[in-house]
KOLTI-227861 format. One record per residue: residue number from 1; residue in three letters; x, y, z of N, C-alpha, C in turn. Coordinates in steps of 0.02 Angstrom, whole numbers. Example, Ala and Ser with C-alpha at 12.3 -4.5 7.8 and 13.67 -1.06 7.14 Angstrom:
residues 2
k r n_c1 n_c2 n_c3 ca_c1 ca_c2 ca_c3 c_c1 c_c2 c_c3
1 ALA 660 -284 390 615 -225 390 660 -165 390 .
2 SER 642 -112 354 684 -53 357 645 2 394 .
END
This chain:
residues 139
k r n_c1 n_c2 n_c3 ca_c1 ca_c2 ca_c3 c_c1 c_c2 c_c3
1 UNK -4862 4259 412 -4920 4297 432 -4905 4341 493 .
2 UNK -4861 4317 536 -4844 4354 596 -4810 4421 578 .
3 UNK -4771 4421 524 -4738 4482 502 -4789 4536 483 .
4 UNK -4842 4516 448 -4892 4565 426 -4934 4591 484 .
5 UNK -4946 4550 535 -4985 4574 592 -4945 4625 632 .
6 UNK -4879 4617 637 -4839 4667 670 -4832 4731 629 .
7 UNK -4829 4723 564 -4822 4780 520 -4886 4822 517 .
8 UNK -4943 4789 514 -5007 4825 508 -5049 4818 571 .
9 UNK -5020 4831 629 -5056 4824 691 -5103 4884 702 .
10 UNK -5150 4875 744 -5198 4928 759 -5165 4981 803 .
11 UNK -5179 5044 787 -5151 5099 826 -5204 5131 870 .
12 UNK -5259 5096 881 -5312 5123 923 -5294 5124 996 .
13 UNK -5254 5076 1018 -5237 5071 1089 -5161 5071 1097 .
14 UNK -5130 5130 1094 -5058 5131 1102 -5038 5116 1175 .
15 UNK -4981 5086 1182 -4956 5069 1249 -4894 5110 1264 .
16 UNK -4885 5125 1328 -4826 5161 1350 -4774 5111 1371 .
17 UNK -4722 5103 1331 -4672 5052 1346 -4623 5074 1400 .
18 UNK -4623 5139 1418 -4578 5164 1469 -4614 5178 1534 .
19 UNK -4667 5144 1548 -4707 5157 1607 -4681 5114 1665 .
20 UNK -4633 5143 1704 -4607 5109 1763 -4639 5140 1824 .
21 UNK -4691 5112 1849 -4726 5136 1908 -4744 5209 1904 .
22 UNK -4759 5234 1845 -4783 5302 1836 -4729 5355 1832 .
23 UNK -4667 5339 1845 -4613 5389 1843 -4558 5367 1796 .
24 UNK -4565 5376 1731 -4512 5353 1686 -4448 5393 1691 .
25 UNK -4452 5457 1711 -4393 5499 1714 -4346 5479 1770 .
26 UNK -4370 5444 1821 -4327 5423 1877 -4276 5372 1853 .
27 UNK -4293 5333 1803 -4249 5280 1780 -4207 5302 1720 .
28 UNK -4208 5366 1703 -4163 5392 1652 -4190 5395 1582 .
29 UNK -4251 5374 1570 -4279 5377 1502 -4332 5431 1499 .
30 UNK -4332 5468 1444 -4383 5518 1435 -4441 5486 1397 .
31 UNK -4494 5524 1387 -4552 5498 1350 -4533 5481 1278 .
32 UNK -4484 5517 1251 -4461 5504 1183 -4410 5448 1180 .
33 UNK -4383 5428 1238 -4335 5374 1239 -4263 5397 1233 .
34 UNK -4253 5463 1225 -4185 5490 1217 -4161 5521 1282 .
35 UNK -4097 5512 1296 -4067 5541 1356 -4051 5614 1341 .
36 UNK -4072 5659 1386 -4059 5730 1378 -4019 5754 1438 .
37 UNK -3960 5781 1426 -3921 5812 1478 -3895 5879 1452 .
38 UNK -3850 5910 1489 -3826 5976 1471 -3789 5975 1404 .
39 UNK -3752 5923 1391 -3711 5919 1330 -3755 5906 1269 .
40 UNK -3804 5862 1275 -3848 5849 1217 -3896 5908 1206 .
41 UNK -3915 5943 1259 -3958 6001 1251 -3923 6056 1212 .
42 UNK -3858 6065 1224 -3821 6117 1188 -3813 6101 1113 .
43 UNK -3827 6039 1093 -3826 6022 1022 -3890 6043 987 .
44 UNK -3939 6064 1025 -4001 6090 996 -3991 6165 983 .
45 UNK -4008 6186 923 -3995 6255 903 -4030 6305 948 .
46 UNK -4091 6292 968 -4128 6340 1009 -4096 6347 1078 .
47 UNK -4076 6293 1108 -4044 6296 1174 -3977 6332 1169 .
48 UNK -3938 6315 1119 -3873 6346 1109 -3881 6422 1099 .
49 UNK -3928 6442 1058 -3938 6514 1044 -3960 6551 1107 .
50 UNK -4006 6522 1145 -4030 6555 1206 -3974 6562 1257 .
51 UNK -3937 6509 1268 -3882 6511 1317 -3829 6561 1295 .
52 UNK -3813 6562 1231 -3762 6607 1205 -3783 6680 1213 .
53 UNK -3846 6696 1196 -3870 6765 1201 -3870 6788 1274 .
54 UNK -3896 6746 1319 -3897 6765 1389 -3827 6773 1418 .
55 UNK -3783 6726 1405 -3715 6728 1433 -3676 6788 1406 .
56 UNK -3680 6801 1341 -3644 6858 1313 -3672 6924 1338 .
57 UNK -3738 6928 1347 -3769 6990 1371 -3748 7006 1442 .
58 UNK -3748 6955 1485 -3728 6966 1555 -3654 6982 1559 .
59 UNK -3613 6947 1520 -3540 6959 1522 -3522 7028 1496 .
60 UNK -3562 7056 1452 -3547 7122 1423 -3566 7179 1469 .
61 UNK -3603 7166 1522 -3622 7220 1568 -3560 7247 1604 .
62 UNK -3560 7311 1620 -3502 7338 1656 -3497 7309 1726 .
63 UNK -3436 7297 1748 -3424 7268 1814 -3383 7316 1856 .
64 UNK -3411 7336 1913 -3377 7381 1958 -3378 7351 2028 .
65 UNK -3329 7370 2069 -3328 7349 2138 -3350 7408 2180 .
66 UNK -3399 7395 2223 -3427 7448 2265 -3412 7433 2339 .
67 UNK -3412 7487 2379 -3403 7480 2451 -3454 7525 2485 .
68 UNK -3487 7497 2536 -3535 7537 2573 -3498 7585 2620 .
69 UNK -3517 7649 2617 -3487 7700 2660 -3543 7745 2685 .
70 UNK -3552 7745 2749 -3604 7787 2778 -3673 7762 2758 .
71 UNK -3711 7805 2724 -3778 7785 2703 -3783 7768 2630 .
72 UNK -3727 7765 2596 -3728 7749 2524 -3670 7704 2505 .
73 UNK -3660 7699 2441 -3604 7658 2416 -3568 7697 2362 .
74 UNK -3505 7680 2353 -3466 7713 2301 -3417 7663 2270 .
75 UNK -3397 7678 2209 -3350 7635 2174 -3282 7637 2206 .
76 UNK -3249 7578 2205 -3182 7573 2234 -3137 7540 2181 .
77 UNK -3110 7580 2134 -3066 7549 2083 -2999 7526 2110 .
78 UNK -2982 7547 2171 -2919 7526 2201 -2925 7463 2243 .
79 UNK -2983 7431 2242 -2993 7370 2281 -2947 7314 2256 .
80 UNK -2920 7273 2301 -2875 7219 2279 -2905 7170 2228 .
81 UNK -2971 7160 2230 -3003 7114 2183 -3027 7147 2119 .
82 UNK -3020 7213 2113 -3045 7248 2054 -3012 7223 1990 .
83 UNK -2946 7217 1990 -2912 7195 1930 -2934 7124 1909 .
84 UNK -2941 7079 1958 -2962 7010 1942 -3031 7008 1912 .
85 UNK -3078 7045 1941 -3147 7043 1918 -3158 7084 1855 .
86 UNK -3125 7140 1849 -3138 7186 1793 -3094 7172 1732 .
87 UNK -3032 7151 1742 -2986 7144 1685 -2969 7071 1668 .
88 UNK -2939 7036 1714 -2915 6968 1698 -2913 6925 1761 .
89 UNK -2959 6878 1768 -2959 6835 1827 -2901 6785 1829 .
90 UNK -2873 6769 1771 -2815 6725 1768 -2778 6739 1702 .
91 UNK -2716 6715 1694 -2678 6731 1634 -2708 6703 1569 .
92 UNK -2751 6654 1573 -2779 6623 1512 -2845 6654 1489 .
93 UNK -2878 6695 1531 -2945 6718 1515 -2951 6794 1526 .
94 UNK -2995 6823 1486 -3014 6892 1500 -3074 6891 1547 .
95 UNK -3092 6949 1573 -3149 6952 1619 -3213 6933 1582 .
96 UNK -3219 6954 1519 -3279 6938 1480 -3287 6862 1473 .
97 UNK -3234 6828 1454 -3237 6755 1444 -3252 6720 1510 .
98 UNK -3221 6743 1565 -3233 6713 1630 -3306 6720 1651 .
99 UNK -3333 6781 1643 -3403 6792 1663 -3452 6756 1616 .
100 UNK -3434 6751 1552 -3476 6714 1505 -3477 6640 1523 .
101 UNK -3419 6612 1539 -3414 6542 1558 -3454 6529 1622 .
102 UNK -3447 6574 1670 -3485 6566 1733 -3560 6568 1720 .
103 UNK -3582 6611 1676 -3654 6616 1661 -3678 6554 1624 .
104 UNK -3638 6527 1579 -3656 6465 1544 -3664 6408 1595 .
105 UNK -3617 6403 1641 -3622 6351 1693 -3685 6362 1735 .
106 UNK -3700 6424 1751 -3759 6438 1791 -3823 6420 1753 .
107 UNK -3826 6434 1689 -3886 6419 1649 -3896 6344 1638 .
108 UNK -3842 6309 1626 -3848 6237 1609 -3850 6192 1671 .
109 UNK -3811 6208 1721 -3806 6164 1780 -3839 6194 1842 .
110 UNK -3856 6257 1840 -3889 6288 1898 -3841 6314 1950 .
111 UNK -3776 6309 1938 -3726 6333 1985 -3661 6346 1949 .
112 UNK -3619 6387 1978 -3554 6402 1948 -3502 6400 2004 .
113 UNK -3446 6367 1991 -3392 6360 2040 -3327 6386 2011 .
114 UNK -3287 6417 2053 -3221 6442 2033 -3170 6424 2086 .
115 UNK -3111 6406 2062 -3056 6392 2107 -3021 6458 2122 .
116 UNK -3008 6471 2186 -2975 6532 2207 -2901 6516 2218 .
117 UNK -2857 6549 2181 -2785 6540 2189 -2759 6598 2232 .
118 UNK -2721 6581 2284 -2693 6631 2330 -2617 6628 2330 .
119 UNK -2587 6683 2348 -2514 6685 2354 -2494 6670 2427 .
120 UNK -2430 6678 2443 -2406 6663 2510 -2434 6708 2564 .
121 UNK -2458 6767 2545 -2487 6814 2593 -2563 6805 2597 .
122 UNK -2590 6753 2567 -2662 6737 2567 -2703 6786 2526 .
123 UNK -2671 6823 2481 -2707 6869 2436 -2731 6830 2376 .
124 UNK -2789 6847 2351 -2817 6813 2292 -2779 6838 2230 .
125 UNK -2750 6791 2193 -2712 6809 2133 -2741 6779 2070 .
126 UNK -2792 6736 2076 -2821 6706 2016 -2887 6671 2031 .
127 UNK -2929 6669 1980 -2992 6633 1983 -2997 6589 1920 .
128 UNK -3011 6526 1930 -3017 6479 1874 -3086 6445 1878 .
129 UNK -3124 6445 1823 -3189 6412 1825 -3182 6336 1829 .
130 UNK -3227 6304 1865 -3228 6231 1872 -3293 6204 1843 .
131 UNK -3292 6143 1817 -3353 6114 1789 -3401 6094 1845 .
132 UNK -3463 6120 1844 -3511 6105 1897 -3530 6031 1902 .
133 UNK -3529 5995 1845 -3548 5925 1848 -3495 5881 1880 .
134 UNK -3437 5909 1894 -3383 5872 1928 -3377 5891 2002 .
135 UNK -3420 5937 2025 -3416 5961 2094 -3467 5926 2138 .
136 UNK -3450 5921 2202 -3499 5899 2252 -3494 5948 2311 .
137 UNK -3551 5969 2335 -3553 6019 2388 -3565 5983 2454 .
138 UNK -3521 5996 2502 -3526 5967 2569 -3525 6023 2620 .
139 UNK -3559 6012 2674 -3557 6061 2729 -3508 6038 2781 .
END
């Protein structure tokens, strides 16, 4: 008889089984009981499509380096960082892929980090994206 009472119980008074002092999200459970993070969100078609469209659109915009001169600004294609930002930030990536990756990190984690590689003269010779969920910011 106990089996039938559990099977056909009344649904008039539902209970919230995840009610921990009014804040269930603090303890890691959502109202649905499923854990949602950046990786599981990207498995949802809508989230993936939105992130992809935004990241590709921003990465496709033209990128120029400007310098303020007098009362205005002008393009400086001879700037030392122009090649890194406009063409190839590192040997493994194009500028489009680098900017797309940075935008995806910004959309999913709220921040984007890059490792700056310098040569012996302290000139910037490469930029490599880093995973934001592995970073900690200290002052």
